[in-house]
Each structure stands twice: as C-alpha cells, then as structure tokens.
mmCIF file of the N, C-alpha and C atoms, coordinates in Angstrom:
data_MODEL
# 
_entry.id   MODEL 
# 
loop_
_atom_site.group_PDB 
_atom_site.id 
_atom_site.type_symbol 
_atom_site.label_atom_id 
_atom_site.label_alt_id 
_atom_site.label_comp_id 
_atom_site.label_asym_id 
_atom_site.label_entity_id 
_atom_site.label_seq_id 
_atom_site.pdbx_PDB_ins_code 
_atom_site.Cartn_x 
_atom_site.Cartn_y 
_atom_site.Cartn_z 
_atom_site.occupancy 
_atom_site.B_iso_or_equiv 
_atom_site.pdbx_formal_charge 
_atom_site.auth_seq_id 
_atom_site.auth_comp_id 
_atom_site.auth_asym_id 
_atom_site.auth_atom_id 
_atom_site.pdbx_PDB_model_num 
ATOM 1   N N  . MET A 1 1  ? 190.821 78.104 102.948 1.00 0.00 ? 1  MET A N  1 
ATOM 2   C CA . MET A 1 1  ? 191.982 78.710 103.764 1.00 0.00 ? 1  MET A CA 1 
ATOM 3   C C  . MET A 1 1  ? 191.744 78.540 105.066 1.00 0.00 ? 1  MET A C  1 
ATOM 4   N N  . LYS A 1 2  ? 192.527 77.781 105.830 1.00 0.00 ? 2  LYS A N  1 
ATOM 5   C CA . LYS A 1 2  ? 192.334 77.577 107.231 1.00 0.00 ? 2  LYS A CA 1 
ATOM 6   C C  . LYS A 1 2  ? 192.625 78.831 108.086 1.00 0.00 ? 2  LYS A C  1 
ATOM 7   N N  . ASP A 1 3  ? 191.633 79.372 109.127 1.00 0.00 ? 3  ASP A N  1 
ATOM 8   C CA . ASP A 1 3  ? 191.753 80.312 109.741 1.00 0.00 ? 3  ASP A CA 1 
ATOM 9   C C  . ASP A 1 3  ? 192.737 79.808 110.818 1.00 0.00 ? 3  ASP A C  1 
ATOM 10  N N  . THR A 1 4  ? 193.555 81.168 111.311 1.00 0.00 ? 4  THR A N  1 
ATOM 11  C CA . THR A 1 4  ? 194.661 81.064 112.150 1.00 0.00 ? 4  THR A CA 1 
ATOM 12  C C  . THR A 1 4  ? 194.196 80.804 113.755 1.00 0.00 ? 4  THR A C  1 
ATOM 13  N N  . PHE A 1 5  ? 194.853 79.727 114.491 1.00 0.00 ? 5  PHE A N  1 
ATOM 14  C CA . PHE A 1 5  ? 194.328 79.718 115.828 1.00 0.00 ? 5  PHE A CA 1 
ATOM 15  C C  . PHE A 1 5  ? 194.890 80.805 116.529 1.00 0.00 ? 5  PHE A C  1 
ATOM 16  N N  . VAL A 1 6  ? 193.897 81.468 117.458 1.00 0.00 ? 6  VAL A N  1 
ATOM 17  C CA . VAL A 1 6  ? 194.392 82.376 118.549 1.00 0.00 ? 6  VAL A CA 1 
ATOM 18  C C  . VAL A 1 6  ? 194.751 81.844 119.845 1.00 0.00 ? 6  VAL A C  1 
ATOM 19  N N  . ILE A 1 7  ? 195.913 82.219 120.083 1.00 0.00 ? 7  ILE A N  1 
ATOM 20  C CA . ILE A 1 7  ? 196.642 81.871 121.584 1.00 0.00 ? 7  ILE A CA 1 
ATOM 21  C C  . ILE A 1 7  ? 195.969 82.748 122.487 1.00 0.00 ? 7  ILE A C  1 
ATOM 22  N N  . ARG A 1 8  ? 194.991 82.287 123.495 1.00 0.00 ? 8  ARG A N  1 
ATOM 23  C CA . ARG A 1 8  ? 194.301 83.211 124.443 1.00 0.00 ? 8  ARG A CA 1 
ATOM 24  C C  . ARG A 1 8  ? 193.726 81.997 125.391 1.00 0.00 ? 8  ARG A C  1 
ATOM 25  N N  . SER A 1 9  ? 193.019 82.452 126.527 1.00 0.00 ? 9  SER A N  1 
ATOM 26  C CA . SER A 1 9  ? 192.576 81.256 127.465 1.00 0.00 ? 9  SER A CA 1 
ATOM 27  C C  . SER A 1 9  ? 191.421 80.611 126.863 1.00 0.00 ? 9  SER A C  1 
ATOM 28  N N  . TYR A 1 10 ? 191.401 79.221 126.851 1.00 0.00 ? 10 TYR A N  1 
ATOM 29  C CA . TYR A 1 10 ? 190.233 78.568 126.517 1.00 0.00 ? 10 TYR A CA 1 
ATOM 30  C C  . TYR A 1 10 ? 189.752 77.716 127.484 1.00 0.00 ? 10 TYR A C  1 
ATOM 31  N N  . SER A 1 11 ? 188.450 77.506 127.551 1.00 0.00 ? 11 SER A N  1 
ATOM 32  C CA . SER A 1 11 ? 187.831 76.401 128.672 1.00 0.00 ? 11 SER A CA 1 
ATOM 33  C C  . SER A 1 11 ? 188.178 75.112 127.990 1.00 0.00 ? 11 SER A C  1 
ATOM 34  N N  . LYS A 1 12 ? 188.121 74.215 128.560 1.00 0.00 ? 12 LYS A N  1 
ATOM 35  C CA . LYS A 1 12 ? 188.626 72.765 127.925 1.00 0.00 ? 12 LYS A CA 1 
ATOM 36  C C  . LYS A 1 12 ? 187.555 72.359 127.206 1.00 0.00 ? 12 LYS A C  1 
ATOM 37  N N  . LYS A 1 13 ? 186.267 72.580 127.338 1.00 0.00 ? 13 LYS A N  1 
ATOM 38  C CA . LYS A 1 13 ? 185.146 72.152 126.283 1.00 0.00 ? 13 LYS A CA 1 
ATOM 39  C C  . LYS A 1 13 ? 185.418 73.011 125.164 1.00 0.00 ? 13 LYS A C  1 
ATOM 40  N N  . GLU A 1 14 ? 185.794 74.387 125.123 1.00 0.00 ? 14 GLU A N  1 
ATOM 41  C CA . GLU A 1 14 ? 185.794 75.224 123.818 1.00 0.00 ? 14 GLU A CA 1 
ATOM 42  C C  . GLU A 1 14 ? 187.257 74.618 123.087 1.00 0.00 ? 14 GLU A C  1 
ATOM 43  N N  . LEU A 1 15 ? 188.310 74.295 123.939 1.00 0.00 ? 15 LEU A N  1 
ATOM 44  C CA . LEU A 1 15 ? 189.409 73.577 122.944 1.00 0.00 ? 15 LEU A CA 1 
ATOM 45  C C  . LEU A 1 15 ? 189.184 72.463 122.453 1.00 0.00 ? 15 LEU A C  1 
ATOM 46  N N  . SER A 1 16 ? 188.584 71.774 123.218 1.00 0.00 ? 16 SER A N  1 
ATOM 47  C CA . SER A 1 16 ? 188.260 70.143 122.798 1.00 0.00 ? 16 SER A CA 1 
ATOM 48  C C  . SER A 1 16 ? 187.616 70.163 121.591 1.00 0.00 ? 16 SER A C  1 
ATOM 49  N N  . LEU A 1 17 ? 186.394 71.174 121.359 1.00 0.00 ? 17 LEU A N  1 
ATOM 50  C CA . LEU A 1 17 ? 185.653 71.355 120.308 1.00 0.00 ? 17 LEU A CA 1 
ATOM 51  C C  . LEU A 1 17 ? 186.444 71.835 118.941 1.00 0.00 ? 17 LEU A C  1 
ATOM 52  N N  . CYS A 1 18 ? 187.594 72.572 119.301 1.00 0.00 ? 18 CYS A N  1 
ATOM 53  C CA . CYS A 1 18 ? 188.570 72.980 118.215 1.00 0.00 ? 18 CYS A CA 1 
ATOM 54  C C  . CYS A 1 18 ? 189.340 71.759 117.661 1.00 0.00 ? 18 CYS A C  1 
ATOM 55  N N  . TYR A 1 19 ? 189.479 70.603 118.489 1.00 0.00 ? 19 TYR A N  1 
ATOM 56  C CA . TYR A 1 19 ? 190.464 69.611 118.130 1.00 0.00 ? 19 TYR A CA 1 
ATOM 57  C C  . TYR A 1 19 ? 189.551 68.594 117.539 1.00 0.00 ? 19 TYR A C  1 
ATOM 58  N N  . PHE A 1 20 ? 187.993 68.388 117.992 1.00 0.00 ? 20 PHE A N  1 
ATOM 59  C CA . PHE A 1 20 ? 187.192 67.610 117.604 1.00 0.00 ? 20 PHE A CA 1 
ATOM 60  C C  . PHE A 1 20 ? 185.769 68.165 117.328 1.00 0.00 ? 20 PHE A C  1 
ATOM 61  N N  . PRO A 1 21 ? 185.902 68.935 116.248 1.00 0.00 ? 21 PRO A N  1 
ATOM 62  C CA . PRO A 1 21 ? 184.626 69.807 115.968 1.00 0.00 ? 21 PRO A CA 1 
ATOM 63  C C  . PRO A 1 21 ? 183.499 68.887 115.430 1.00 0.00 ? 21 PRO A C  1 
ATOM 64  N N  . THR A 1 22 ? 183.630 67.726 114.921 1.00 0.00 ? 22 THR A N  1 
ATOM 65  C CA . THR A 1 22 ? 182.615 67.007 114.435 1.00 0.00 ? 22 THR A CA 1 
ATOM 66  C C  . THR A 1 22 ? 181.732 66.200 115.937 1.00 0.00 ? 22 THR A C  1 
ATOM 67  N N  . SER A 1 23 ? 182.319 66.329 116.905 1.00 0.00 ? 23 SER A N  1 
ATOM 68  C CA . SER A 1 23 ? 182.018 65.533 118.115 1.00 0.00 ? 23 SER A CA 1 
ATOM 69  C C  . SER A 1 23 ? 180.561 66.043 118.371 1.00 0.00 ? 23 SER A C  1 
ATOM 70  N N  . GLU A 1 24 ? 179.825 65.194 118.596 1.00 0.00 ? 24 GLU A N  1 
ATOM 71  C CA . GLU A 1 24 ? 178.205 65.568 118.932 1.00 0.00 ? 24 GLU A CA 1 
ATOM 72  C C  . GLU A 1 24 ? 177.976 65.757 120.319 1.00 0.00 ? 24 GLU A C  1 
ATOM 73  N N  . ASN A 1 25 ? 179.154 65.410 121.169 1.00 0.00 ? 25 ASN A N  1 
ATOM 74  C CA . ASN A 1 25 ? 178.696 65.692 122.609 1.00 0.00 ? 25 ASN A CA 1 
ATOM 75  C C  . ASN A 1 25 ? 180.127 66.177 123.220 1.00 0.00 ? 25 ASN A C  1 
ATOM 76  N N  . PRO A 1 26 ? 180.055 67.470 123.756 1.00 0.00 ? 26 PRO A N  1 
ATOM 77  C CA . PRO A 1 26 ? 181.089 68.134 124.129 1.00 0.00 ? 26 PRO A CA 1 
ATOM 78  C C  . PRO A 1 26 ? 181.916 67.533 125.028 1.00 0.00 ? 26 PRO A C  1 
ATOM 79  N N  . HIS A 1 27 ? 181.090 66.669 126.035 1.00 0.00 ? 27 HIS A N  1 
ATOM 80  C CA . HIS A 1 27 ? 181.829 65.956 127.190 1.00 0.00 ? 27 HIS A CA 1 
ATOM 81  C C  . HIS A 1 27 ? 182.684 64.854 126.549 1.00 0.00 ? 27 HIS A C  1 
ATOM 82  N N  . SER A 1 28 ? 182.076 64.066 125.566 1.00 0.00 ? 28 SER A N  1 
ATOM 83  C CA . SER A 1 28 ? 183.209 63.149 124.796 1.00 0.00 ? 28 SER A CA 1 
ATOM 84  C C  . SER A 1 28 ? 184.226 63.750 124.032 1.00 0.00 ? 28 SER A C  1 
ATOM 85  N N  . ALA A 1 29 ? 184.354 65.012 123.615 1.00 0.00 ? 29 ALA A N  1 
ATOM 86  C CA . ALA A 1 29 ? 185.462 65.718 123.234 1.00 0.00 ? 29 ALA A CA 1 
ATOM 87  C C  . ALA A 1 29 ? 186.478 66.141 124.105 1.00 0.00 ? 29 ALA A C  1 
ATOM 88  N N  . VAL A 1 30 ? 186.108 66.410 125.439 1.00 0.00 ? 30 VAL A N  1 
ATOM 89  C CA . VAL A 1 30 ? 186.734 66.997 126.580 1.00 0.00 ? 30 VAL A CA 1 
ATOM 90  C C  . VAL A 1 30 ? 187.565 65.545 126.892 1.00 0.00 ? 30 VAL A C  1 
ATOM 91  N N  . ASN A 1 31 ? 186.753 64.634 126.976 1.00 0.00 ? 31 ASN A N  1 
ATOM 92  C CA . ASN A 1 31 ? 187.456 63.263 127.269 1.00 0.00 ? 31 ASN A CA 1 
ATOM 93  C C  . ASN A 1 31 ? 188.348 62.724 126.405 1.00 0.00 ? 31 ASN A C  1 
ATOM 94  N N  . ARG A 1 32 ? 188.277 62.995 125.178 1.00 0.00 ? 32 ARG A N  1 
ATOM 95  C CA . ARG A 1 32 ? 189.472 62.731 123.902 1.00 0.00 ? 32 ARG A CA 1 
ATOM 96  C C  . ARG A 1 32 ? 190.500 63.595 124.117 1.00 0.00 ? 32 ARG A C  1 
ATOM 97  N N  . LEU A 1 33 ? 190.282 64.688 124.339 1.00 0.00 ? 33 LEU A N  1 
ATOM 98  C CA . LEU A 1 33 ? 191.523 65.797 124.358 1.00 0.00 ? 33 LEU A CA 1 
ATOM 99  C C  . LEU A 1 33 ? 192.140 65.487 125.533 1.00 0.00 ? 33 LEU A C  1 
ATOM 100 N N  . MET A 1 34 ? 191.622 65.143 126.789 1.00 0.00 ? 34 MET A N  1 
ATOM 101 C CA . MET A 1 34 ? 192.338 64.996 127.879 1.00 0.00 ? 34 MET A CA 1 
ATOM 102 C C  . MET A 1 34 ? 193.208 63.577 127.842 1.00 0.00 ? 34 MET A C  1 
ATOM 103 N N  . ALA A 1 35 ? 192.566 62.694 127.291 1.00 0.00 ? 35 ALA A N  1 
ATOM 104 C CA . ALA A 1 35 ? 193.302 61.472 126.904 1.00 0.00 ? 35 ALA A CA 1 
ATOM 105 C C  . ALA A 1 35 ? 194.553 61.606 126.170 1.00 0.00 ? 35 ALA A C  1 
ATOM 106 N N  . TRP A 1 36 ? 194.238 62.376 125.288 1.00 0.00 ? 36 TRP A N  1 
ATOM 107 C CA . TRP A 1 36 ? 195.569 62.708 124.163 1.00 0.00 ? 36 TRP A CA 1 
ATOM 108 C C  . TRP A 1 36 ? 196.847 63.470 125.069 1.00 0.00 ? 36 TRP A C  1 
ATOM 109 N N  . ILE A 1 37 ? 196.176 64.456 125.969 1.00 0.00 ? 37 ILE A N  1 
ATOM 110 C CA . ILE A 1 37 ? 196.997 64.810 126.942 1.00 0.00 ? 37 ILE A CA 1 
ATOM 111 C C  . ILE A 1 37 ? 197.814 64.245 127.920 1.00 0.00 ? 37 ILE A C  1 
ATOM 112 N N  . ASN A 1 38 ? 196.968 63.424 128.609 1.00 0.00 ? 38 ASN A N  1 
ATOM 113 C CA . ASN A 1 38 ? 197.336 62.359 129.566 1.00 0.00 ? 38 ASN A CA 1 
ATOM 114 C C  . ASN A 1 38 ? 198.407 61.402 129.038 1.00 0.00 ? 38 ASN A C  1 
ATOM 115 N N  . ARG A 1 39 ? 198.279 60.879 127.803 1.00 0.00 ? 39 ARG A N  1 
ATOM 116 C CA . ARG A 1 39 ? 199.177 60.183 126.933 1.00 0.00 ? 39 ARG A CA 1 
ATOM 117 C C  . ARG A 1 39 ? 200.574 60.553 126.709 1.00 0.00 ? 39 ARG A C  1 
ATOM 118 N N  . CYS A 1 40 ? 200.658 62.025 126.681 1.00 0.00 ? 40 CYS A N  1 
ATOM 119 C CA . CYS A 1 40 ? 201.750 62.594 126.306 1.00 0.00 ? 40 CYS A CA 1 
ATOM 120 C C  . CYS A 1 40 ? 202.452 63.096 127.556 1.00 0.00 ? 40 CYS A C  1 
ATOM 121 N N  . GLU A 1 41 ? 203.454 62.164 128.267 1.00 0.00 ? 41 GLU A N  1 
ATOM 122 C CA . GLU A 1 41 ? 204.040 62.467 129.390 1.00 0.00 ? 41 GLU A CA 1 
ATOM 123 C C  . GLU A 1 41 ? 204.793 63.798 129.429 1.00 0.00 ? 41 GLU A C  1 
ATOM 124 N N  . PRO A 1 42 ? 205.613 64.126 128.435 1.00 0.00 ? 42 PRO A N  1 
ATOM 125 C CA . PRO A 1 42 ? 206.453 65.420 128.485 1.00 0.00 ? 42 PRO A CA 1 
ATOM 126 C C  . PRO A 1 42 ? 205.414 66.498 128.550 1.00 0.00 ? 42 PRO A C  1 
ATOM 127 N N  . LEU A 1 43 ? 204.313 66.428 127.905 1.00 0.00 ? 43 LEU A N  1 
ATOM 128 C CA . LEU A 1 43 ? 203.232 67.594 127.912 1.00 0.00 ? 43 LEU A CA 1 
ATOM 129 C C  . LEU A 1 43 ? 202.572 67.713 129.429 1.00 0.00 ? 43 LEU A C  1 
ATOM 130 N N  . CYS A 1 44 ? 202.074 66.582 129.918 1.00 0.00 ? 44 CYS A N  1 
ATOM 131 C CA . CYS A 1 44 ? 201.847 66.532 131.306 1.00 0.00 ? 44 CYS A CA 1 
ATOM 132 C C  . CYS A 1 44 ? 202.830 67.297 132.374 1.00 0.00 ? 44 CYS A C  1 
ATOM 133 N N  . LYS A 1 45 ? 204.181 66.924 132.039 1.00 0.00 ? 45 LYS A N  1 
ATOM 134 C CA . LYS A 1 45 ? 204.872 67.605 132.939 1.00 0.00 ? 45 LYS A CA 1 
ATOM 135 C C  . LYS A 1 45 ? 205.129 68.952 132.674 1.00 0.00 ? 45 LYS A C  1 
ATOM 136 N N  . ALA A 1 46 ? 205.189 69.510 131.457 1.00 0.00 ? 46 ALA A N  1 
ATOM 137 C CA . ALA A 1 46 ? 205.397 70.888 131.235 1.00 0.00 ? 46 ALA A CA 1 
ATOM 138 C C  . ALA A 1 46 ? 204.037 71.458 131.626 1.00 0.00 ? 46 ALA A C  1 
ATOM 139 N N  . LEU A 1 47 ? 202.740 71.110 131.629 1.00 0.00 ? 47 LEU A N  1 
ATOM 140 C CA . LEU A 1 47 ? 201.601 71.690 132.035 1.00 0.00 ? 47 LEU A CA 1 
ATOM 141 C C  . LEU A 1 47 ? 201.817 71.886 133.637 1.00 0.00 ? 47 LEU A C  1 
ATOM 142 N N  . GLU A 1 48 ? 202.123 70.805 134.263 1.00 0.00 ? 48 GLU A N  1 
ATOM 143 C CA . GLU A 1 48 ? 202.480 70.916 135.646 1.00 0.00 ? 48 GLU A CA 1 
ATOM 144 C C  . GLU A 1 48 ? 203.203 71.824 136.182 1.00 0.00 ? 48 GLU A C  1 
ATOM 145 N N  . ALA A 1 49 ? 204.410 71.982 135.326 1.00 0.00 ? 49 ALA A N  1 
ATOM 146 C CA . ALA A 1 49 ? 205.424 72.942 135.694 1.00 0.00 ? 49 ALA A CA 1 
ATOM 147 C C  . ALA A 1 49 ? 204.565 74.407 135.599 1.00 0.00 ? 49 ALA A C  1 
ATOM 148 N N  . GLU A 1 50 ? 203.866 74.598 134.751 1.00 0.00 ? 50 GLU A N  1 
ATOM 149 C CA . GLU A 1 50 ? 202.943 75.771 134.495 1.00 0.00 ? 50 GLU A CA 1 
ATOM 150 C C  . GLU A 1 50 ? 201.851 75.943 135.755 1.00 0.00 ? 50 GLU A C  1 
ATOM 151 N N  . GLY A 1 51 ? 201.606 75.224 136.577 1.00 0.00 ? 51 GLY A N  1 
ATOM 152 C CA . GLY A 1 51 ? 200.663 75.333 137.739 1.00 0.00 ? 51 GLY A CA 1 
ATOM 153 C C  . GLY A 1 51 ? 199.170 74.593 137.351 1.00 0.00 ? 51 GLY A C  1 
ATOM 154 N N  . TYR A 1 52 ? 199.185 73.882 136.212 1.00 0.00 ? 52 TYR A N  1 
ATOM 155 C CA . TYR A 1 52 ? 197.990 73.125 135.797 1.00 0.00 ? 52 TYR A CA 1 
ATOM 156 C C  . TYR A 1 52 ? 197.451 72.249 136.553 1.00 0.00 ? 52 TYR A C  1 
ATOM 157 N N  . GLN A 1 53 ? 196.174 72.239 137.286 1.00 0.00 ? 53 GLN A N  1 
ATOM 158 C CA . GLN A 1 53 ? 195.370 71.310 138.076 1.00 0.00 ? 53 GLN A CA 1 
ATOM 159 C C  . GLN A 1 53 ? 194.566 70.622 137.182 1.00 0.00 ? 53 GLN A C  1 
ATOM 160 N N  . LYS A 1 54 ? 194.476 69.181 137.378 1.00 0.00 ? 54 LYS A N  1 
ATOM 161 C CA . LYS A 1 54 ? 193.431 68.564 136.749 1.00 0.00 ? 54 LYS A CA 1 
ATOM 162 C C  . LYS A 1 54 ? 192.050 69.044 136.843 1.00 0.00 ? 54 LYS A C  1 
ATOM 163 N N  . THR A 1 55 ? 191.736 69.648 137.896 1.00 0.00 ? 55 THR A N  1 
ATOM 164 C CA . THR A 1 55 ? 190.458 70.003 138.021 1.00 0.00 ? 55 THR A CA 1 
ATOM 165 C C  . THR A 1 55 ? 190.020 71.544 137.566 1.00 0.00 ? 55 THR A C  1 
ATOM 166 N N  . SER A 1 56 ? 191.092 72.047 136.903 1.00 0.00 ? 56 SER A N  1 
ATOM 167 C CA . SER A 1 56 ? 190.684 73.484 136.405 1.00 0.00 ? 56 SER A CA 1 
ATOM 168 C C  . SER A 1 56 ? 189.995 73.209 134.878 1.00 0.00 ? 56 SER A C  1 
ATOM 169 N N  . LYS A 1 57 ? 188.952 74.269 134.759 1.00 0.00 ? 57 LYS A N  1 
ATOM 170 C CA . LYS A 1 57 ? 188.028 74.258 133.733 1.00 0.00 ? 57 LYS A CA 1 
ATOM 171 C C  . LYS A 1 57 ? 188.568 74.987 132.652 1.00 0.00 ? 57 LYS A C  1 
ATOM 172 N N  . TRP A 1 58 ? 189.624 75.809 132.926 1.00 0.00 ? 58 TRP A N  1 
ATOM 173 C CA . TRP A 1 58 ? 190.289 76.474 131.841 1.00 0.00 ? 58 TRP A CA 1 
ATOM 174 C C  . TRP A 1 58 ? 191.883 76.494 131.433 1.00 0.00 ? 58 TRP A C  1 
ATOM 175 N N  . PHE A 1 59 ? 192.253 76.571 130.374 1.00 0.00 ? 59 PHE A N  1 
ATOM 176 C CA . PHE A 1 59 ? 193.656 76.637 129.944 1.00 0.00 ? 59 PHE A CA 1 
ATOM 177 C C  . PHE A 1 59 ? 194.350 77.905 130.083 1.00 0.00 ? 59 PHE A C  1 
ATOM 178 N N  . SER A 1 60 ? 195.262 78.246 130.381 1.00 0.00 ? 60 SER A N  1 
ATOM 179 C CA . SER A 1 60 ? 195.794 79.597 130.354 1.00 0.00 ? 60 SER A CA 1 
ATOM 180 C C  . SER A 1 60 ? 196.506 79.850 128.748 1.00 0.00 ? 60 SER A C  1 
ATOM 181 N N  . PRO A 1 61 ? 196.870 80.919 128.408 1.00 0.00 ? 61 PRO A N  1 
ATOM 182 C CA . PRO A 1 61 ? 197.686 80.921 127.222 1.00 0.00 ? 61 PRO A CA 1 
ATOM 183 C C  . PRO A 1 61 ? 198.747 80.311 127.114 1.00 0.00 ? 61 PRO A C  1 
ATOM 184 N N  . ARG A 1 62 ? 199.702 80.243 128.227 1.00 0.00 ? 62 ARG A N  1 
ATOM 185 C CA . ARG A 1 62 ? 200.955 79.510 128.389 1.00 0.00 ? 62 ARG A CA 1 
ATOM 186 C C  . ARG A 1 62 ? 200.618 78.211 128.162 1.00 0.00 ? 62 ARG A C  1 
ATOM 187 N N  . GLU A 1 63 ? 199.529 77.496 128.656 1.00 0.00 ? 63 GLU A N  1 
ATOM 188 C CA . GLU A 1 63 ? 199.114 76.095 128.939 1.00 0.00 ? 63 GLU A CA 1 
ATOM 189 C C  . GLU A 1 63 ? 198.738 75.892 127.283 1.00 0.00 ? 63 GLU A C  1 
ATOM 190 N N  . ILE A 1 64 ? 198.255 76.802 126.627 1.00 0.00 ? 64 ILE A N  1 
ATOM 191 C CA . ILE A 1 64 ? 197.704 76.676 125.126 1.00 0.00 ? 64 ILE A CA 1 
ATOM 192 C C  . ILE A 1 64 ? 198.922 76.391 124.370 1.00 0.00 ? 64 ILE A C  1 
ATOM 193 N N  . ARG A 1 65 ? 199.817 77.280 124.623 1.00 0.00 ? 65 ARG A N  1 
ATOM 194 C CA . ARG A 1 65 ? 201.127 77.054 124.150 1.00 0.00 ? 65 ARG A CA 1 
ATOM 195 C C  . ARG A 1 65 ? 201.722 75.725 123.890 1.00 0.00 ? 65 ARG A C  1 
ATOM 196 N N  . LEU A 1 66 ? 201.936 75.164 125.165 1.00 0.00 ? 66 LEU A N  1 
ATOM 197 C CA . LEU A 1 66 ? 202.418 73.962 125.351 1.00 0.00 ? 66 LEU A CA 1 
ATOM 198 C C  . LEU A 1 66 ? 201.686 72.756 124.680 1.00 0.00 ? 66 LEU A C  1 
ATOM 199 N N  . ILE A 1 67 ? 200.092 72.978 124.787 1.00 0.00 ? 67 ILE A N  1 
ATOM 200 C CA . ILE A 1 67 ? 199.487 71.959 124.036 1.00 0.00 ? 67 ILE A CA 1 
ATOM 201 C C  . ILE A 1 67 ? 199.828 71.755 122.512 1.00 0.00 ? 67 ILE A C  1 
ATOM 202 N N  . ILE A 1 68 ? 199.829 73.270 122.080 1.00 0.00 ? 68 ILE A N  1 
ATOM 203 C CA . ILE A 1 68 ? 199.911 73.189 120.800 1.00 0.00 ? 68 ILE A CA 1 
ATOM 204 C C  . ILE A 1 68 ? 201.404 72.889 120.216 1.00 0.00 ? 68 ILE A C  1 
ATOM 205 N N  . GLN A 1 69 ? 202.453 72.953 121.084 1.00 0.00 ? 69 GLN A N  1 
ATOM 206 C CA . GLN A 1 69 ? 203.691 72.570 121.022 1.00 0.00 ? 69 GLN A CA 1 
ATOM 207 C C  . GLN A 1 69 ? 203.814 71.119 120.711 1.00 0.00 ? 69 GLN A C  1 
ATOM 208 N N  . TYR A 1 70 ? 203.151 70.346 121.796 1.00 0.00 ? 70 TYR A N  1 
ATOM 209 C CA . TYR A 1 70 ? 203.171 68.968 121.802 1.00 0.00 ? 70 TYR A CA 1 
ATOM 210 C C  . TYR A 1 70 ? 202.276 68.227 120.958 1.00 0.00 ? 70 TYR A C  1 
ATOM 211 N N  . LEU A 1 71 ? 201.050 68.750 120.725 1.00 0.00 ? 71 LEU A N  1 
ATOM 212 C CA . LEU A 1 71 ? 199.999 68.173 119.936 1.00 0.00 ? 71 LEU A CA 1 
ATOM 213 C C  . LEU A 1 71 ? 199.531 68.842 118.558 1.00 0.00 ? 71 LEU A C  1 
ATOM 214 N N  . GLY A 1 72 ? 200.164 69.791 118.327 1.00 0.00 ? 72 GLY A N  1 
ATOM 215 C CA . GLY A 1 72 ? 199.975 70.507 116.954 1.00 0.00 ? 72 GLY A CA 1 
ATOM 216 C C  . GLY A 1 72 ? 198.611 71.503 117.248 1.00 0.00 ? 72 GLY A C  1 
ATOM 217 N N  . GLU A 1 73 ? 198.491 72.306 116.162 1.00 0.00 ? 73 GLU A N  1 
ATOM 218 C CA . GLU A 1 73 ? 197.251 73.239 116.392 1.00 0.00 ? 73 GLU A CA 1 
ATOM 219 C C  . GLU A 1 73 ? 196.084 72.401 116.066 1.00 0.00 ? 73 GLU A C  1 
ATOM 220 N N  . PRO A 1 74 ? 194.767 72.590 116.418 1.00 0.00 ? 74 PRO A N  1 
ATOM 221 C CA . PRO A 1 74 ? 193.602 72.115 116.209 1.00 0.00 ? 74 PRO A CA 1 
ATOM 222 C C  . PRO A 1 74 ? 193.166 72.391 114.501 1.00 0.00 ? 74 PRO A C  1 
# 
C-alpha cells in the first residue's frame, strides 16, 4: 500500500528524492527533477506566477500542488 503524499513545504533535495528514491546522488535527483520541471512550459509559467525563483532552495505548498498537478505524485 502506497503512503499518501503530504502537501507541505519541501526542499528541492527532499522532493527530488521523493520522485527519484533510488538515486544514489541527491544532486543528480535534483537535476533530473528540475529538468522535468523546465521541460513543462505550463508548469514553469504557473510556478513563476506563484513567485518561484530558480535560486530558491524550497518549494512552497502552493508550488508543490502545481508540480503534482503537472507531473503527478511522486
């Protein structure tokens, strides 16, 4: 049985490891997640509208909802 994903603030590293749990290197997981996000133009625009900055280390709960809306739950 799969645990329910909790909507809350996540660091990029923490969220990336939710999407890529078998990644041996957290930095690689972050790069992969950000590549997914950057390839989804509607998601990028929605995140930008929420005030997301590329240099942010955390995603807010609103940003997490958008990521799940466009990429699905981890």
